[in-house]
N, C-alpha and C positions, 0 to 999 in steps of 0.2 A: 705146484704147478708152475712151469715156467712162463713167463711172460713173453719171451721171446725165443723162438727155436735156435739151434746151434746154427752159426753162420754157414752160408750155403757152401763156401769154400771149405770149411771143416768138414760138412758132412761128405762132400765129394773126395776128399783125402781119405775120409774114413773107409769109404767104399773101394778106393784104390788099394788101401791096405789089405783090406778083406779078400781082394783079389789078388794078393800075392805081388802086385806091381812094385816095382823098384822106385823109390822116391829120393828127390834129392834132399840133402841135409836140411835146407831152409823150410822144406815142406814136412819134414819128420818133426820139426820143432812145433807145427800147427795141427799135429795129430789130437784127437779128443781124448779127454781124461774123464771118465765116468767116477763121480764124487758121491759117496754115501757117508752121511754123517747124522750125528745125533746131538742135540741141546739138551743140558741139565744145569740144574741149580747148583751152584759152587758149593754152598753150605749142605743142602740136604741131599742132593742126587736126585730131586725128582726132576722128571721130565719137563721141559717146558714146551707147550704146544701153542700154536697160532703166533709164532715169532716169525719175522719175516728175516730170510737170509737171503741177502743179495750181494752180486758182484756189480757195482754200479759202472765201471769201465765196459763191461760187455752188455749192459742193460739186461741181466738175467735176475731172476729172483723167484723165489719160493717160499711157501709157509710149512712150518712144521707140524708133523700130525700129533696125535693125542700121546704119543709115546716119545715125542721129541725128535722124530726122524724127518731126515730130509734127503733129497737127491738132486743133483745138478751133473750136466756135462758141460766140460769147459775145454778149450785148447791147452795143450800143454804149455806150461810157463808158470810164471808168479802172478798171482793175483790176490788183490785185496777184498777181503770177505767183510761185509757190514751185517750185524745182526742187530735187530731192534724189537724191543718188547716194552708194552706199556709200563710194566713194572720193573724192567732192568734197564731201561735207558737204552742208549746205542753205543754198540761195541765194534771196534774193528780189528782185523788180524792179517796177517799176511801168510799165505798158503802157497807151497811149492807143488805144481801138478807135473809130476814126471810122465813122459810117453811110454807108461807101462801097462796102461789100461784102465787100472782102478785105483782109487785111493779112498781110504776109510778115515774118518775125522770125528772127533769129539770135542765138542765146546763146552766149557764150565764158565758161567757167568754169575757175577754177584748181583744182587737186587740193588737197585738206585732209585732214588726218588727223581721225579721228572716234573719240574716246574711247569705248571700250564696256568693259562688265565682263569681268574675266578669265574665258576658258572654260577649265573644268576637264574634263580628258578622263580618265577613268579605265578603264583595260584590265584587266578582270578575267575571269581564267581560271575556267571553270565546269567542273569535272568532270561528265561525264555521267551519272556515279552519282548525284550529288547532284541533277541535274536531273531524272532518273527518278523520284525518290522525292519530288518537290515541295518540296526544301529551300528553293530561292531563292524560290517562291511564298510559302512561309509567312513568310520573313525579309521580303518586301517589305511584308507586311501590317503590319510593326512593332507587335507587340503589346507593351504595356509590361510584362506579366508573363512575357515569353519572351525568351531570349538565345540566339544563335547564333554558331557558331564553325566557320568554313570552314578548308580546308587551310591558307590563307595565315595565318590567325590561329593556327592550331595549331603552324604553323613558326615564327612569329614569337615565339610565347609571351608573356610579360609579364603575362598575367592569371593570379592564383594560382589560379584554377579549372583551368588547363589547364597547369601545372606539375606535373611529378611524376604520371605516370599511375599508379603503383603505388597511391598513395592517393587517386586522384582519385573512386571511387565514394564513399568515406566523407565527402570534402568536398563531393560533390553533395547526399547524402542530408542532411547537416547544414545545407547552405544551404536546401535546400527545408523542412526542418523549422523553421528559423528564420524564413522568409520567407511561408510557406503559412498559410492558415487553413483548409486541407482537413482533412476528418476521417477520411482514410485516409493510408496509408502512401505515400512516394514509390516509383515504380516505374521499372526501367530495362528497355529494349528495345534489341536489338543488331540491327540490320538487319531491323527490323520483328518479332523474335522475343523471348521474354522470356528474361533473364538469369537462368536457374534455379540456375546455380552460382556466381554472382559472377564469372564469366569476365571481365568488365570491368577488374577489378584488374590482369589479366594481359596485356591487350592492349599489343602492341608500339605504340610512338609512331608509327612509319611506317604502322601498320596502320589508324589511325583517320584516316577521311576527313572527318568533320563530327560536331558535337555540337550537339544542341538541349536547352534547358531550359524546359520548360512548366510554370509553376505553376498554370495553368487552361487545360488543352488542350481542354476543351470549348468554349471561346470562340474558338478558332482553327479557322476554316472547313476542313473536309476533314480535319482531324487526328483526330477522334474515332473514325471508322470505322477507321482505320489502327491505333490503339492497340487497339481492342477486336478487331480480326482476330488481334492479337498475343496475346489472351488476358488483357488488362488493363481496367482501369476507365478510361475516357474523361473521369472526373471528378476523377481522384487526380492529384497532382503527378508527372510523367514526364520520363524524361531518355532521348532518342533518340541512339543512338550509330550512326553510318554508317560502316562498313570499307570496304575497297576491293574488295569483293566485286561492287560494281555496275559494275565496268569494261566498257566494249564490247569486242566481240571484237578490234578493232584495238588497244584499249589493253592488253588482257590480252596480246595477242602482244609489244608492245613491253615488258610488265613482267614477262613470264613468267621466271622462273628456270629456266635450263636446266641439267640435270644434267651434269655432265663425262663424258667417255668415255674410257676408257685408250688410251694410244697404242700400237698394235700394233708400232711400229718399234723398240722396246727391245730389247736384248739379254736382259735377264731378266724373266721374267713379272712384271709389277708387282702389288703388292698393292692391291685395291680394297676400301675399308670403305663400306658403306652401311647404312642403315637409317631409322628415323623418331624424332622427338621429340615426346613427349606429357606430359600432365600425369600425374604420378605416382599421384594419388588418383582421378581421374575418367577418366582416359584419352583425353582429349580431345587431338586433334593440334594442335601448336601452329606456325602457320605462320610462315615467315620467322624461325625461331630460329636463333640463331649457333651454330655448331659449331666446335670448335676441337680440332685435333690436336697432341698434344705428343710430339715426335719425338726419341728419343735415339737417335744413330748409335754404330756400334761402338766409335769412339774416346773416345766421351764426351761429344761435341759435342750440345748440344741447341737446338733450334729449334721454331717454332710454325708450323702451317698452318691457315688458316682458310677456311670456306665458309658459306653460307646455306643454310637448308632451304627448299623451295618451298613454294607454297600449300596443299599437303597434308602439310606437315610432314616431306617425305622429304629426306634428304641424302645425299651420296656424294662420298667422296674417291678420286681417280684417282692413279695412278702412284707409289704408295708404295714404298718400298724394303722387301721383306719381311724383310730382314736387321736391320733396325732395331726397336727397341723403341717401340711406339706406344701411346697412351692418348688417349681422346677424351672431351670433356664438352661440355654444351650449355647455352647462357645464353638466357634469354627475360625480358623486362620486368624487367631488374636482377636476376633469380634464377638460379641456376645448379645443375645437377645434380651428381652424384658422377663422380669420375672413372673411366672402364671401359677396363681395358687391353685391347689387340688383340692376338692371338696369330695370326701369320701361319702357314695351313696348308701343309704340303708339297704341292706341285702336281706333277703329271706332267710330263714333259720337254717334251710336245708342248702343254702348257697355255698359253693366251694370257694369263691372268689368275690371281691367288690371290684368290679373292673371300671376304670375310669380312662377314656380317652382324651391326651391333650396334644394338639399339633401345635410344634414351637417353630417361630421363625427368627431369622437372624438378618439384620440389614447389610447384606454383601454387597449387592449392587446398589448403584444411585442413578437418579433420572439423568438423562443426557439433555443436552440442548443443540439447537440447530439455528445458526445465525447466516444469513446470505444477503447477497445483492445481485439484481438482476440488470445486465447491460443489453444493448442494441449492438450487435456485432458489427454492422456496417458503420453506423454513427458514432459509435464509442460513447453513448450517453445512457444514463440508467433508465430504465423502463417503469413507468407508473402503471399501477393496476395489473400487473402480471398476476396471473392465478397460479398458485402453488399448492400442490396437492402432494401429502407425504402419507406413505402408508406402510404397513410391514411388509417386508420383502415378499412373502408368499403371495401378497395380493398387488404387487407392484404394476403401476400404471404404465401403459405403452405410451412412448413419445408420440405425440399427435393423434393418439386415439383417446377413446372415453376413460378418464380415471376412474377410481373408486368413489363411492359416495363419501360425503363428509363424515357419516357415522362409521364408515370402514377405515378412516384415517384422520388426517389433519387438513384443514383448509383454510387458507390465508391469501393474501393478495399484498403486493409490494406497495410501499409507500411513494410519497413524491420524490423521494431520492433512490428509489429502486431497492430499499432495504425491506428485509421480512425477518421474522423470528418466530420460532416454534419450540417452547419450553416443555419440560415435564416428559420426556420419551422414555419408554422403557428401553434399556440397552438392546441393541440388535442391528440387523441389516434393514434399511428402508428404502422403497422405491419413492424416488422424487420425480415429479413430472410438473414442468412449468410451460406454461402456454400464455400468448397474448395475441389477439386477432390480427394485429398488424406487425408485430415482432417475430412470430413465429413460434416453435415449440423445441423444448429439449427435455429429456429424461435418462435418469440413470439411477444405480443402486448405490447408496452411500452408507458407510457403516457409522454407527453413533455408540461409541463405548462407553462404559459406565462411568458416571461423574465427569463427563468431559463435554466440552463445547466444541462442535464441529462448524468451521467457517465454510461457506459454499459461494462460488462466484459462478453465475450462470450467465451463459453468452446464447442470446437468441438470434438466429438468423431469419431476417424478414424475407428470404428467397420465397417467390411464389411456388404453390404446392404443385406436384408433378400432374401431368394430365390423366384423366381416367384411363386405367389399364397400364400406364407407363411405371416402371420400376423407381422407387423412391432414390433419389442421390444417397451415397453413403456420406453420413455427417461425421465430422471429426469429434474430439472431446469437447462438449458444449458445458460441461459441468465440472467443476475442480473442488473437490471438499478436501479440506484440511482439517487436523484436529489442533486445537489450540495448544502452544507450547507453554508448560507450566512457568517457565522462566519470563516469558513475554507476557505473561498475565501479570506476575508480579511487578513488571517495570511499567505496566500501563500502555503497552504497545497497542493493543486491541481498541482501548478507550479512544488513543488519539486518531487510529485509523477511522474509527467510526465518526468522530468528530470532523476529521479531514472530509468523510463522504458527504457532510452536509454543508460545509463550508468551503470545500475545495483547497485546504491549506497545504498538503504535503503529498509526497509520493511514496508507496509503500511496496517493499518487495519482501515476500516471505519465501521460505525455503523451497517450497513446490514451484513458484514462479521462477526461482533463481535456477533450479534444476531444469525447467521447461526451456530456459532461454540459453542454458549450457555455455556461460561465458568462460573465457580462458583467464581473465582479469576482472578484478571489482571494476575498473575503469570501462571496460567493455559492457559490463551491465548498468553502471550509472549513466552513461552516454545514451541509454534508451529513454530517459527522462527528457521532455521536450524542453528547449532552453537551456541544457546543461551539454557543454561540449568540453573536449579534452585539449590542453595546450601542452606542448612539450618543447620549451625552449632548450631545454639540455637532454640529458639522460632520464632524468626524473619527471614526469608528467603531472600536471595539476588540473584540477576541474573548475571551470569558470562558469558562472551564472551571468550572462549578458542581461537578464531581466532587472537585475539590481544595478541601481544607478550608482556610479562610482565605486564599484566593487569589481575584485578579480579573484580574490581567494576566498573559498567556503572552509569553514572550520570543520573539524572531523572529531567527532566522539568515537571511542570504541568502549563498549559496554558502559556507557555513562560516564568515562572519563574522558576530557579533552585532551587529545594527543597531537592534533595539528591545530595550531592557533592561526585563524585567518588574517590576524594583524601582522604576524611576523612569520611569514612562510620561509623556511629554510630548505633550500634544495638539498643541502647536504645531508640532512636527516631522513630522506627520502619521501614517498608520497603515500596514497591511499594504497596502491597494488602491494606496498611492502608490510602492510599492515596483517593482513589474513589472505587465504586463498578462498574463491567462490564455494568450495565445498564445505568450508570450516564455518560458513555464516548461517545464522538462524533467520536473521531478517535485516532490514536497511529501511531506515526512513530518510527521506530528502525534503528538505525545506528550502526553496531558491530565494525566499526573502527573510529579511529579519522580522516583518510584521506578521509573517505566517508560523513563527517558530512558537512552539508550546511553552508555557510559563516556566517549566523546569528547566528548558534549554536557551531561554533568553538571557544573553549576557553581552556585553560590549564587544566582545571578540567575535560575535557571531553576526555582525550588522550586515555580511554579505550572505547569509544563509548559513545552513549547517546540515552535515550527512552524519546520522548515528548508526553507527553498526553494531549489531548483537551477534557475538559468535556463539558457537556452539559448545 
């Protein structure tokens, strides 16, 4: 079929000719000519179908039929025909169409290879559980602040983020702290639910089906409602872990671990050992844990037998010899439990089996710890004798209301420095309520991860309570909880901060406080300290502590190394702002006087005080 009709003028000329009208010579040269043609293979003579026959100058084209035929109507004259076919390349030929009404053509063309760009075919197996949760749709959006790992990426490894699942959560959190400008802590969701006990650190390698990292989840379409449904903030850096719980029924049937059944054909009643594998602290079932039986036969020969727990953490050994000594233990995510001996019970003569139940535990989770300090918001002083109640999130106390009893949680009071501590907490979310008859009340929910210490700063507002029947004024964030950074624990930051709380030696900035202040430069942050001011005699500024006599320059340490000597300040080498950006800082310590410096930073160069910066 022709893409364009014969030009209108040519059609009018054709009508005029049919009517027997006399035409001028120039008009006769524009008379239409019907062309009937056929396209054949030059070697075999086989018709070539679906070839494109065109006259580019006239914008006319058509396709050959199954027998290689084509038809065109063109003005009389010379025309360049172009013939194209995927197996024959492109051919051009000149054709003279005379004004005698019709023209028959036959084209024979030779096959020719056509160079085309390589075709890449990627066959990707997409598990249904990732399709259902929108994993691939989000990955297709290609956000620069998101990273995705599917089962093939996890199996292949190679990226330091997905090697060593035992330490993966800490690596993820450190990565997000270093790359995100968010003012809130990173959060983890497993299968759309909040990871309340830090269970991600114990997930077995084969149980993880997909991982997503989102530094700015609110910018990923459709992701914020999913995070909010899991009880988290859609604006905070988020890690989504998808396990293999999202399999279809067919896939579940293929992957389900079927517990063994004892063989009834044996002469002696077999010993059958079954039970569950759980986390020793939280009691959570550990699916697909590895369970090993250590068997010692009567002759002293030793051997092992191994099985795998199912998705509900259940296991079973069948057909063990009750005359042997058997001990079992379980392993999960690189951790193992204690050896549990199994004693075969005497069975009746007619018994088919000798059943024994042994529930195994593995110390996956570890106790958490909460340490904090209570301040009077208006006076800026620590609150002595404040009542602190900590209970599981399900029984979280309401701020200002009656909290749970001490039996339902933990009850303590702040000391003379406003400090309090609650040890040996099972990982999870806790409701924290703090109250003092003169200083006011505050309450919030705080997470206590496995094996971690959470530092809490509580600010009480002694504003008078509202009148009866009046609505309570909206309170701002009065409780700030932060997880202790492993590196800061190693360098003694928290010990120095606690000592300073009792002696008033220094000033301390954590990442959470830095983000809350949102400084553009380190100098803007440091001048928040009373008695510390900025002096800029040139383009480079310096920090001056007027509280120290005969001093002007403070020494500066970066990650424990002296980088600016207070005795020999060189403006050409830059200042504090040239060392790091605020978002790169984990913590800062400020000591305004030499006598307040801790022993590890006491040096002649620091007689005017020191600033210790810890980067992330």
